[in-house]
C-alpha positions, 0 to 999 in steps of 0.5 A, spaced: 671 559 237 678 559 240 683 564 238 690 564 237 692 567 244 688 562 248 692 556 244 698 559 246 697 560 253 694 552 253 701 550 250 705 553 254 702 551 260 702 544 257 709 544 256 711 546 263 707 540 266 710 535 262 717 538 264 715 538 271 713 531 271 720 529 267 724 532 273 719 529 278 720 522 275 728 523 274 728 525 282 724 518 283 729 514 279 735 518 283 732 516 290 731 509 287 738 508 285 740 510 292 737 505 295 741 500 291 735 495 290 737 490 285 733 490 278 728 484 277 734 481 272 739 482 278 735 479 283 734 473 279 741 472 277 742 472 285 738 466 285 740 459 285 737 452 285 731 451 289 730 459 290 736 459 295 742 463 295 750 461 296 749 463 304 743 458 304 746 452 301 752 453 305 748 453 311 744 447 309 750 443 307 753 444 314 746 442 317 746 436 313 753 434 316 750 435 323 744 431 322 748 425 319 751 424 326 746 427 331 742 420 331 748 417 333 744 414 339 740 410 335 746 406 333 747 403 340 745 396 337 751 395 333 755 396 339 751 394 345 753 387 346 761 389 346 758 394 352 755 388 355 761 384 355 767 389 356 763 393 361 760 387 365 753 390 365 747 386 364 742 387 358 737 390 362 742 396 364 744 396 357 737 397 355 736 402 360 742 406 358 739 407 351 732 408 353 735 414 358 739 417 352 733 417 347 729 421 353 734 426 353 734 426 345 727 427 345 726 433 351 726 438 345 722 444 348 727 447 352 732 446 346 727 449 341 726 455 345 734 456 346 734 456 338 728 461 337 731 466 342 739 466 342 739 463 334 743 457 331 750 460 333 749 459 340 745 453 340 751 450 336 756 452 341 752 449 347 751 442 342 759 442 341 760 443 349 754 438 351 755 433 346 763 433 347 763 432 354 758 426 354 762 422 349 769 424 352 766 422 359 764 415 356 771 415 353 774 415 360 769 410 363 771 405 357 779 406 359 777 405 366 779 412 368 772 413 371 769 406 374 763 403 370 757 404 373 750 403 370 747 409 373 752 414 371 752 411 364 745 412 364 746 419 366 752 420 361 747 418 355 742 423 357 747 428 356 749 425 350 742 425 348 741 433 350 747 434 346 744 430 340 738 434 340 742 441 341 745 439 334 739 437 331 735 443 332 739 449 329 741 444 323 733 443 321 731 450 322 736 452 316 730 450 311 727 457 313 733 460 308 729 457 302 722 460 299 716 456 302 714 453 296 721 449 296 721 447 304 718 440 303 724 438 299 729 441 304 726 438 310 725 432 306 733 432 305 734 434 312 730 429 315 733 423 311 740 425 313 737 424 320 734 418 319 741 415 316 745 417 322 744 410 325 747 407 319 752 412 318 755 411 325 754 404 325 758 404 319 764 408 322 764 403 328 764 396 324 769 399 319 774 402 324 773 399 331 768 393 331 774 388 329 778 390 335 772 392 339 775 398 341 770 402 344 774 407 347 776 409 340 769 409 337 767 414 343 773 419 342 772 419 335 764 421 336 766 426 341 771 430 336 766 429 330 760 432 334 765 437 337 768 439 330 761 439 326 758 443 331 763 448 331 763 448 324 755 450 324 756 455 329 761 459 324 757 457 318 749 456 319 746 463 318 738 463 318 734 469 317 726 467 318 724 474 317 720 473 311 718 466 308 719 468 300 724 474 300 731 474 297 737 476 302 742 481 300 748 482 305 744 479 311 738 485 310 731 483 308 729 487 303 722 490 302 717 484 301 712 488 296 718 489 292 721 482 292 714 479 290 716 481 283 723 478 283 720 471 285 721 468 278 720 460 278 721 456 272 714 453 270 710 456 276 707 463 276 712 468 279 709 471 285 708 466 291 706 467 298 704 474 298 705 477 305 698 476 306 698 469 306 704 468 311 702 464 317 701 468 324 707 467 328 704 463 334 708 462 341 708 455 344 704 458 350 698 460 346 699 454 342 698 449 348 691 452 349 689 450 342 685 444 340 688 443 333 695 443 336 694 438 340 691 434 335 697 434 331 701 432 337 696 426 338 697 424 331 705 424 332 704 420 338 700 415 335 703 414 329 710 414 332 708 409 337 705 404 333 711 405 328 716 404 333 712 398 336 713 394 330 720 397 329 722 395 336 719 388 336 720 386 329 726 381 330 722 377 336 715 377 331 719 374 326 722 369 331 715 367 333 712 366 327 718 362 324 721 367 320 728 369 324 732 369 318 728 375 316 730 380 322 736 383 319 732 384 312 726 387 316 731 393 320 734 394 313 728 395 309 725 399 315 731 404 315 731 405 307 724 406 306 723 411 312 729 415 309 727 415 302 720 416 304 722 423 307 725 426 301 719 423 296 714 426 301 717 432 301 717 433 294 710 431 293 708 436 298 711 441 294 709 439 287 702 437 289 700 443 294 695 446 289 691 440 290 692 436 296 695 439 303 700 436 307 695 434 312 692 430 306 698 426 305 698 425 312 692 421 311 695 417 306 701 415 311 696 414 317 692 409 312 698 406 310 700 404 317 693 402 318 694 397 312 700 394 315 697 393 322 691 389 318 696 385 314 700 383 321 693 381 324 691 377 318 697 375 314 703 375 320 707 369 317 707 371 310 707 379 310 713 381 314 717 384 308 711 388 305 709 391 312 716 393 313 716 397 307 709 400 309 711 402 316 718 405 314 714 409 309 708 411 314 713 413 319 718 417 315 713 421 312 710 423 319 717 426 321 717 430 314 710 432 314 709 434 321 714 439 322 712 442 315 705 443 318 707 446 324 711 451 320 706 452 315 700 453 320 704 457 326 710 460 323 717 460 323 719 465 329 717 460 334 718 454 330 724 451 335 719 451 341 713 449 337 716 443 334 720 441 340 714 440 344 711 435 339 718 431 339 716 429 346 710 425 343 715 421 340 719 420 346 713 418 350 709 413 346 714 408 345 714 406 352 706 406 353 706 402 347 711 397 349 709 396 356 702 394 353 705 389 348 710 386 354 703 385 358 700 381 352 706 377 350 707 375 358 700 373 358 701 368 352 708 366 354 711 360 358 717 359 362 723 355 359 730 355 363 728 361 367 726 365 360 719 367 357 718 364 351 713 365 346 712 362 339 706 363 334 702 368 331 698 369 338 704 372 341 703 378 338 696 378 334 692 381 340 697 387 340 696 388 333 689 388 333 689 393 339 694 397 335 690 397 329 684 400 333 688 405 335 690 407 328 683 407 326 682 413 331 689 416 328 686 416 321 680 420 324 684 425 327 689 426 321 682 427 317 680 432 322 687 436 321 687 435 314 680 439 313 682 444 318 688 446 315 685 445 308 686 451 303 682 453 297 682 449 291 685 443 295 682 436 295 684 434 302 
């Protein structure tokens, strides 16, 4: 047996081990307290709605206000007739002005690069200077201080377009302050506000300047509005994209492995987006060599081209089939359905992410656009309202889903330049499709009193047949994208 001395020695050694462990544990606790890392309860209390803290929500609100005015160029139709009448330029010149302005708005790769490299503050400062300069010079032209010249006016609207995209980009990247599981909702809200910017700016002109056709006052108002909001953005917008699902305290990123414990969400498992699941940050110079990126570019090219073809020609289509009284309704329905669909699709992309990917939702959008084209081919006279709803939903969904997909697949570090390059597709495609449409329209029209006139469904049927065929190709492309980016457990 074991004698009493042996038991005594064993007991002494055991007590010493326990004492050492207790001292070591106390030392670890002291080291942990020195780092001032919050407890799980404290970190949870710091979380607000949708996983964002106060700084994130402040940036989001200011960014939303910036987006609400960044699409002011799209309100040109509300005062285009006053521009033609007061400045004595032709309708063709007025069309060229808004066309060049749209090109300036969509040349976004350099703007995205600036946002990625120097941050949102200096991008907003540039936006403030450029947009104010553009609108203020147009204001001086409206006062005849600068002689009215169509070429100069096109250049000034190009500057305004660049100022608008410099305003757009830092406002959009505020989504990066929120956890990845909430980003669909956030981008949906931001895109909705951008989609409503035309209505907002048109309402300003209608309410305050239309009765007196006070173009100079309107342009001066936009100049100071853009200046003020961009300065506010430079001060208030803070974006930290160092981690997709971390809680930030005093601007510093905490350790991701520790913070995985603090991601508490009602109704969901507490841990999402572990560091191993984060996408690699791929710069644009590598993406331009990848087929999947160009497939996303082509999907955006075709979907925006087909959607804008109907949006731009809807009034003429309604007139050609004897439904001219619907032209105002069509534009309002498309605008409303496009804006609301951005929020709805963003929410759905977060809610059903376990079963269907962003690419899967894009397939549904492309199929809805195809259905709209087929309705125009076979039931053009009686389907314009339904088509307007379908086109608006599909068009708005693409503007929500595509930046989400770019962020999900290629990371957030180079999001500005990656997404900015794809925006170029939306600038080029309308002119390609509209050039083709003009050729079809001319082939069926007759000249009456020096004007081309075309009445009947044949004026546009062939156009929509071709666009439906292209839409079939688009569906195939987005199905490929969805299968390529599908994750485990997702149906599509």
